[in-house]
N, C-alpha and C positions, 0 to 999 in steps of 0.2 A: 504494501499500500504506499503510494508516494503523495507528499504534500509539498506544498507552495509556499517559500518564502518571499513577501514583496518587500523589495528595496527599495523606497523611492529617492528620486534625484535630489531630492531637500537632503536625505539622511546623508548622501554622497559629499554634499557641499559642491555639486556644480548643477547647472542650470542645463536639465533635459527635461523634455514632457514625457509625463508618465512616468512609470515605474519599468524598472527591471525586473523580471519575473525569472526566479531560480528553482528548478524542480529538482528537490531532492529525495531519490528515494530511501526508505528505513532501511532495506535492506544493505544500505552502504554507508554506515552514520559515520564512517571516517572520508569519506570524501567532502572537501572543503569547498566551500563556496566561494573563497577566493579564486578559484581555478575559473570563476564566471566573473568576477566583477574585476574589472582593470581601468577603470573609467578614467580616473584622475591620475594614471602613467600615460594614457593613450592619448589623454588630451593635454598632457606637459609636453608629448614630443609633437603633437600636431598644432599648436598654440603656441608654446611658449617662447618668448625672445629668450628665454635662459637656455632653451635645448640648443635652439641654434648658433647663440655665442658659445656654448660648450662644445659644440661640434666643430665651430671653426677654428674654436683654440687649439684643439687636438691636431687638427690636419696643419696650423702654422707651427706648432712645436715640432711635427713631425718634419716639416720642409725645412726648419731652422737647423737641423741635425745631418741635414743630407750629405753637405759639404764634409764634414767630421766623418761620415761613414765611408765615403770612397775616396778620401785621403788614404786613411787608414787601414790597411791590408790587411790587420789582425783583426778587425770588427768585425762580429758576427751575433746576431740577435738570436739563433735559434741553437737551444741545448741540445739539439739532435746534431748540429754541427759541431765536432770536436776536434777534427787536425786536417791538414791536407786541402785548406781550403783556400789558401792566400792569392792563390793565381785565378782563383774562379772570378768570372762576371758579375757582379752586383744584382742582385733581386728584391724586391719586395713581396713581399705574402701578404693579402690581404683576404680576410672574410669579405661574404656579398649583403647579407641581410642584417641590416642595421649597422652596418660599417660603410656600405657605399650603394646601396639600395635601402630605403623606406619602405617597410612595408605595415605602417602604422594604420592605411587603410583598412586591410584585412583585418587587424587588431578592432579598429572599429567597427567592421560587419558584424564580427563577434558579439560585442557588446549589444550594437541596434537591433539585432536579430538574434538576441539570448540563445547561441550556443557555445559550446567549447570547443577547445582545437579539433578539427576535423580534416585528417589527411587527402580528401576528396577536393575540400574546398579550398584547401592550401594550394592543391596543384592545379586548381581552377584559377586561382591569383597568379600563381606564375607562369602559367598559359596567357594572360592578358599584356604581360611584359609592359606593364603600366607602372611599375614603381616608381617613384621619383628620387632623386641623388639625396643621401645624405649632404648635409651643407659642407661645403669644402674638400668634398672627395673628390671630385673631378679633376678641380684646380690642382689637389694635389697629385694625384696621379698622372697628369700628364705633363705637369712640371718634371718629376721625375724620369719620366719618361724622355724627355727633353734632355736630360741629364746623362743618359743612358743607361738607365736602369733597368731592368725588366719587371714587370708585373705580374704575378702570379696569385691568381684568385683560388681558395681552397673553401669549399661551400659546403654545406650539409645540406643542400637542395639535393632531392634524391632522385638518382635515374631511376625510372618507372616506365615501363611500355603501358602505352595506352591504344584500346581499341581504334582509335580513330586514325592511329596512326601507324607507319611499317617502322618507324625510326623505334628502337629500344631506348633510346635515351634524349624524348625532346625537349626534356627541359633545359638539358647543355645548350645548345642554339638559341631556346626561348630566355635563357639567363645572360648568355653574348650580345641577343637584340636588345634586350633592357639595358645591358651596361652601354652601348653603343648608342642607344636613343637618348639618353643623359648627358651623352659626349667624351664620354671615356674614349682614348683613341687609343689603337691596337690591340684591340680586342680577338684573341685568335683561340682557338681549339686546345693548344697543346695547352695554352697557360688557364685553361677554366678545370678545373679538377672537383666534381661532383662526389657526393656520400653513394657508395655501391657501382660507381663508373667502373672499376675494378673489384674484384670478390674481396679481397682484404681490406678494402675503403671501406670501414664503417664512420659511425658520428665519430670516434675517434681520429683526432687531424694528426697523432703522431708518425703515422706511416706514409702521410703524402710530405708532411715536411720532410722525414729522412731520405724521399725520393728527390724533393728537389734539392736536399744537400749537396747530394753526388755532383750536381752540376752548376751551383751557384752559390756563391758568397751571399748568406741572407742577411742583409743589413739591417733590415728593420721588420718587425709584426705589427699589425693593425687589426684590431677585431673590436667585438663587444662583449666576447665571453672569455673566460679564464680559460677555455677549454682551445681557444685559438692560441694561447701562447704556453701553454704547459700540459702534457697527459697527467692521464688520471685523477681528473678533477671533476668528473659529471657525476659518480655514482659512487657506492663505496667509500664516501669521505663526508667530514662533519664541515658545516660552515665555517667553525673555529680552525679547523685544519687548513680550511681554504683561506684564511684570512693568514696564518701564518706563512703560509706559499707565498704570497704577497708579500709579506716584510723580509723572507728569504732572498727575494729577489728585487728587493725594493732598489736598486743601483740601476736596472732595466726600465724602469719606467717612467716617461718623460724623455727617455734617451735613445733606446732602442724599441721598447715596446710603448705602444699608445693604444689606449682602449679610449672606446664611445658609448656614453651611459644610454643603458637600457632596463630600464624600471619593468617591461610590461613582461619579458619571458626569458628564459634561459637556464643555464644549469644551476646559477645561484639557488632558482626556484625549484629546482629538480630536486636538490639534497636536502630539501625541508619535508620529512615526513606529515601528514596529515593530523590533525588538522593542524595549518600553517599558525594561525591564530596565537597557539602557543608559544613562539618564538618572540611575540611581541614582551617589549619590555616598558612598562611605565613606570610612575616614579612612586 
C-alpha cells in the first residue's frame, strides 16, 4: 500500500506553482524522499549568478596554469602516470556532464514531472544533443588546443544500442555533436571515451586514464566528481574517507585538478545510505 507526501513549494522556499508529489511505497521504508527533491540545487545551477561565477573562476584558474604545465616536463596530474612520460605530448582530460555540458534541463524535467532518475529518459536527453555549455568551458578548451594541448573526454555517458539505430553506440556521436554545437573545436572519435565503449570501461574511470597515460603527459584533470580524479571513491567508502582523500591530495586542487560544483547528483550522494537526512547536522 502506497502513500503520498505532498511537499508544497512554499516549504521548499522556492517559487513554483502547485506542489511536488512524492510517491513512496510502504514496502520500501528506506527510500529517501531527497532522491526526488532537488529543487534548490537545480535552481542554483540554472539561475544563480554565483554558479556562473564559480564555473568561470574554475576555468580561468585552470588557464592560468597552462604555461607552467607545458614548460615543466615533469608535470603530470594523473596518479596513474608514474614514469616515462616526460617526452609524451601534453593532454588534458575532462569529464563531459556538468563539466563541459550542462544537463540541468534534465534535472529540472525530473522535478517538474515528478520522476526519479530513469536511464531511458536520460538516453532521450542525450539523443537531443541540446545541452548548453558550462560557463567558461569552451573558451578554456579552445585556448588549450591553441597552445598545442590535446583534449580528451572521459564520460560516463553509456554506450547502449537502440532499436532505432544500427550503431552500437549512438551516444558517442551524439555527445560529439553536442560538444561541437556549443563551440568546442577539434572534437573527434579517438578522444571521446564512453562508459562500456570497451568491455572493461565501467563507471570507474581509472582504466581509461591509464590508457591515456600511455600516450600523453596528462597535465590537468577537470571534472565535477571525485571519481574524475581518483579511483575507488564511488562505493564502499565513507563521506569522511573521501574528505580525507581531498586533504591527502590538497596540493593538486587548483593547480593540476579543477573541480566544478554539482549539488544535484554524483558519487558524493551515492555513498550516503538512506535515509540521507540522517547525515544532516544541526546545532
